[in-house]
C-alpha positions as CSV (number, residue, x, y, z in Angstrom):
1,M,-0.4,0.1,0.0
2,T,1.4,3.4,-1.1
3,H,1.5,6.5,1.1
4,K,-1.0,8.0,-0.6
5,Q,-3.5,5.0,-0.1
6,E,-2.7,5.0,3.5
7,A,-3.2,8.8,4.0
8,Y,-6.7,8.0,2.1
9,M,-7.7,5.2,4.4
10,K,-6.5,6.8,7.7
11,K,-8.8,9.7,6.5
12,K,-11.5,7.4,6.0
13,R,-11.6,6.5,9.3
14,G,-11.2,9.3,10.4
15,I,-14.5,10.4,8.9
16,V,-16.5,7.3,10.2
17,S,-15.2,7.8,13.5
18,I,-16.6,11.4,13.6
19,V,-19.9,10.0,12.0
20,F,-20.3,7.3,14.4
21,I,-19.3,9.9,17.3
22,S,-21.7,12.2,16.1
23,I,-24.7,9.8,16.1
24,I,-24.2,8.5,19.5
25,A,-23.7,12.2,21.1
26,V,-27.0,13.0,19.5
27,I,-28.6,9.9,20.9
28,F,-27.5,11.0,24.2
29,I,-28.7,14.7,24.0
30,I,-32.3,14.1,22.8
31,P,-33.5,13.4,26.1
32,L,-31.7,16.4,27.4
33,I,-33.4,18.7,24.9
34,Y,-37.0,17.0,25.5
35,M,-36.3,17.5,29.4
36,V,-35.7,21.2,28.9
37,S,-38.2,21.5,26.5
38,T,-41.1,19.9,28.5
39,S,-39.9,21.8,31.5
40,L,-40.9,25.1,29.5
41,K,-44.4,23.8,28.4
42,P,-47.6,24.3,30.2
43,K,-48.6,21.6,32.4
44,S,-51.9,21.2,30.0
45,E,-49.8,20.1,27.0
46,V,-47.0,18.0,28.6
47,L,-49.5,14.7,27.9
48,Q,-50.7,15.4,24.6
49,N,-50.8,12.9,21.9
50,T,-49.0,15.3,19.4
51,V,-45.2,15.2,19.8
52,S,-43.6,18.8,19.7
53,L,-40.6,20.3,21.7
54,I,-42.2,24.0,21.9
55,G,-45.4,24.2,23.7
56,S,-48.1,27.0,22.6
57,R,-46.3,29.2,24.8
58,I,-42.8,28.9,27.1
59,T,-43.5,29.6,30.8
60,T,-41.6,29.3,33.8
61,E,-44.1,28.1,35.9
62,N,-43.0,24.8,36.0
63,Y,-39.8,26.2,37.9
64,E,-41.7,28.1,40.4
65,R,-43.6,25.1,41.2
66,A,-40.6,22.9,41.5
67,W,-38.8,25.1,43.7
68,N,-41.8,25.5,45.9
69,A,-42.8,22.1,46.1
70,F,-40.1,21.1,48.8
71,P,-37.4,22.9,50.4
72,F,-35.5,22.9,46.9
73,A,-33.1,25.3,48.1
74,R,-32.2,23.4,51.5
75,Y,-32.0,20.0,49.4
76,M,-29.5,21.3,46.6
77,F,-27.3,22.7,49.6
78,N,-27.2,19.3,51.0
79,S,-26.1,17.7,47.5
80,I,-23.7,20.0,47.0
81,F,-22.3,20.0,50.3
82,V,-22.2,16.0,50.7
83,G,-20.9,15.6,47.2
84,L,-18.1,18.0,47.9
85,A,-17.2,16.6,51.0
86,T,-17.5,13.0,50.1
87,T,-15.1,13.6,47.0
88,A,-12.5,15.4,48.9
89,L,-12.1,12.8,51.7
90,T,-12.5,9.8,49.1
91,V,-9.8,11.4,46.8
92,F,-7.5,12.1,50.0
93,T,-8.2,8.5,51.4
94,S,-7.8,6.7,48.0
95,A,-4.4,8.5,47.3
96,M,-3.0,7.5,50.7
97,A,-4.0,3.8,50.0
98,A,-3.1,3.8,46.5
99,Y,0.2,5.2,47.1
100,A,0.8,2.5,49.9
101,F,-0.3,-0.5,47.3
102,A,1.6,1.1,44.5
103,R,5.1,2.2,46.0
104,L,5.5,0.6,49.4
105,K,6.9,-2.8,49.8
106,F,5.6,-4.9,52.5
107,K,4.7,-8.6,53.0
108,G,1.8,-9.6,51.2
109,R,1.0,-6.7,49.7
110,D,-0.4,-7.6,46.3
111,K,-2.5,-9.9,47.9
112,V,-4.0,-7.6,50.2
113,F,-4.6,-5.2,47.3
114,F,-6.2,-8.1,45.4
115,V,-8.7,-8.7,48.4
116,Y,-9.4,-5.0,49.2
117,L,-10.2,-4.7,45.1
118,S,-12.7,-7.8,45.2
119,T,-15.1,-5.8,47.7
120,L,-15.9,-4.0,44.4
121,M,-18.0,-7.4,43.6
122,V,-20.0,-7.2,46.9
123,P,-23.3,-5.3,46.0
124,L,-24.6,-2.7,48.3
125,Q,-27.6,-4.3,49.2
126,V,-25.6,-7.0,50.7
127,T,-23.8,-4.6,53.2
128,I,-26.8,-2.0,53.8
129,I,-28.5,-3.5,56.7
130,P,-25.2,-4.0,58.9
131,L,-23.7,-1.0,57.5
132,Y,-27.2,0.6,58.8
133,M,-27.1,-0.7,62.3
134,I,-23.4,0.4,62.8
135,L,-24.6,3.8,62.0
136,R,-27.5,3.1,64.6
137,M,-25.5,2.7,67.2
138,L,-23.0,5.4,66.6
139,G,-25.8,7.7,66.3
140,W,-25.3,9.1,63.2
141,H,-28.7,8.1,61.8
142,D,-30.4,11.5,59.9
143,S,-27.0,13.2,60.1
144,Y,-24.2,14.2,57.6
145,A,-21.8,11.8,58.7
146,A,-24.2,9.1,57.8
147,L,-24.4,10.3,54.3
148,I,-20.5,11.5,54.1
149,V,-18.6,8.6,55.8
150,P,-19.5,5.3,54.4
151,P,-18.7,6.5,50.7
152,V,-15.2,7.7,51.3
153,F,-13.6,4.6,51.3
154,S,-13.6,3.4,48.0
155,A,-12.2,0.4,46.2
156,F,-12.5,1.7,42.8
157,G,-10.7,5.0,43.9
158,V,-7.8,3.3,45.0
159,F,-7.7,0.9,41.8
160,M,-7.4,4.1,39.8
161,L,-4.9,6.2,41.4
162,R,-2.6,3.3,42.0
163,Q,-3.0,2.9,38.1
164,S,-2.1,6.7,38.0
165,F,1.3,6.3,40.4
166,L,2.7,3.9,38.6
167,T,2.7,5.7,35.7
168,I,5.5,8.1,37.5
169,P,8.8,6.7,37.0
170,A,10.6,5.3,40.0
171,E,13.5,7.3,39.3
172,V,11.9,10.6,40.0
173,E,10.9,9.0,43.7
174,E,14.6,7.8,43.9
175,A,16.2,11.2,43.2
176,A,13.6,12.9,46.0
177,K,15.1,10.2,48.4
178,I,18.7,11.5,47.4
179,D,18.0,15.0,48.0
180,G,16.3,13.8,52.1
181,C,12.6,14.0,51.4
182,S,10.8,11.7,53.8
183,R,7.8,9.7,52.4
184,V,5.3,12.1,53.2
185,A,7.3,14.8,51.4
186,I,7.5,12.6,48.5
187,F,3.8,11.9,48.4
188,L,2.5,15.6,48.8
189,R,5.5,17.4,46.9
190,I,6.1,14.7,44.1
191,I,3.3,12.3,43.4
192,L,0.3,14.0,43.9
193,P,1.3,17.0,41.7
194,M,2.3,14.7,38.8
195,S,-1.0,12.8,39.1
196,K,-3.5,15.4,38.9
197,P,-5.2,14.2,36.0
198,G,-5.8,11.0,37.8
199,L,-6.9,12.6,41.2
200,A,-9.6,14.9,38.8
201,S,-10.9,12.4,37.4
202,L,-11.9,10.5,40.3
203,A,-13.1,13.4,41.5
204,I,-15.7,13.8,38.9
205,F,-16.6,10.2,39.2
206,T,-17.3,10.3,43.1
207,F,-18.9,14.0,42.7
208,V,-21.3,12.3,40.2
209,N,-21.8,9.3,42.1
210,S,-22.8,11.4,45.3
211,W,-25.0,13.8,43.4
212,K,-27.3,11.1,41.9
213,S,-27.0,8.6,45.2
214,F,-30.9,8.1,46.1
215,F,-30.9,4.8,47.9
216,W,-28.3,5.5,50.8
217,P,-29.9,9.1,51.3
218,L,-33.4,7.7,51.2
219,I,-32.2,5.2,54.1
220,V,-30.2,7.3,56.4
221,T,-32.2,10.4,56.4
222,S,-35.6,11.3,57.6
223,S,-35.8,14.9,58.4
224,D,-36.0,17.9,55.4
225,K,-32.5,19.3,57.1
226,Y,-30.5,16.4,55.6
227,K,-32.1,15.0,52.4
228,T,-30.8,15.4,49.1
229,L,-32.3,16.4,45.5
230,P,-32.8,12.8,44.8
231,I,-35.1,12.1,47.3
232,G,-36.9,15.6,46.3
233,L,-37.5,14.8,43.1
234,Y,-39.1,11.5,43.9
235,A,-41.4,13.8,45.9
236,F,-43.1,14.8,42.2
237,S,-44.6,11.0,42.0
238,G,-47.7,10.4,43.4
239,Q,-49.8,7.6,43.8
240,Y,-52.4,8.6,41.1
241,G,-49.9,10.0,38.6
242,T,-46.7,12.2,38.2
243,D,-46.1,16.1,37.6
244,W,-44.1,15.5,34.6
245,S,-43.5,19.2,34.0
246,A,-42.6,20.3,37.6
247,L,-40.3,16.8,37.5
248,M,-38.7,18.0,34.3
249,A,-38.1,21.5,35.7
250,A,-36.5,20.4,39.1
251,T,-34.2,17.6,37.0
252,A,-33.2,20.5,34.6
253,I,-32.2,22.7,37.7
254,S,-30.6,19.7,39.5
255,I,-28.2,18.7,36.4
256,I,-26.4,22.2,36.2
257,P,-23.7,21.7,39.4
258,G,-22.5,18.4,37.8
259,V,-22.3,20.1,34.2
260,I,-20.5,22.7,35.6
261,F,-17.9,20.3,37.7
262,Y,-17.3,18.2,34.7
263,I,-16.4,21.4,32.7
264,F,-13.9,22.5,34.9
265,F,-12.6,18.9,34.8
266,Q,-13.3,17.9,31.5
267,K,-9.5,18.1,30.2
268,S,-8.0,16.0,33.1
269,L,-10.9,13.5,33.1
270,V,-9.9,12.4,29.7
271,E,-6.1,12.7,30.4
272,G,-6.9,10.6,33.7
273,I,-9.0,8.1,31.9
274,S,-6.0,7.1,29.1
275,L,-3.6,6.5,32.1
276,T,-2.1,3.4,32.5
277,G,0.0,1.3,34.7
278,M,3.2,1.2,32.8
279,G,5.5,2.9,34.6
280,G,8.3,2.2,37.2
281,R,7.1,0.3,40.5
C-alpha cells in the first residue's frame, strides 16, 4: 500500500469515527433537549398525543412550582455539601491507600490489594443492613456523617489512583530520596502534583455518584434538614400520577452543578482515563 493510499484510508477511518461519535452524541442529547422543552411547556400540554418540542407558549411556572414543592434550596445545599465533602475525603483516602499499594513494599502487598479490590464485587444491598445498624449504634442516623463517611473508602478510587501512580517513573522518587525527602514529602510534593489528571478523574466520578445517589440517602435521612435532591425529585411521583412538567424543571435545575463540575475538569478527566499502569514500581 502506497503512502497516498494509507493517508486516504486514515482519512476515511477518521470520517467514519466522527460520524459514529456524532450519532451517539445526538442519541444522548435528545433526552436532555426533551427534558428542557417539557419543563418550559404549560402543564396541560405535557401529555398531549402530538409530539412537539415547543408548546403553545414558553412558561417558567413549572420551575416556580418545582422550587416551592419542597425545600429545594435546602436539598440542593445538602447535595452540594455532601458531594464536595465526599469527593474531597474520597480522593484523600484513596490517594494514601493507592500510594501504599503502588510504592511501599511490604509482605503480602499484592494479596491484600487483591482482597481489597474484590470488595467491588459485593453489591451495596448485601452490606446495607449491617452498615445501617452500625450507624444507628453510633448515633449517626439522619446526619451528614451518615451521608459522607461510608462512601469515602472506595476500592475503585484506590485502584484508579494506583494505576495513575504507577505511571510515574521510579527514578523521580529515588532522586527525591537522595535529596532528603521523606515519604510524606514525596507523596505531597511529587506524587500528588504529578497525578493531577488521575485525581481530577476520581473527583468527577465521585462527585457525580454522590450527586445522583438516591438509595442510601433515602435510608439514612428522615428530616428535610439532611435530605438531598434525588429524594426531593421523587416527591413529584404520587399515587395517582406524576407531575412531569415540574419534575422535568426540577431535574433541569439539579443537573446544573454536575455540568459545571465536569466543564472545569473535563480535560483532566480525559487525561486521567487514558493513563495506564506501565510506569516504574
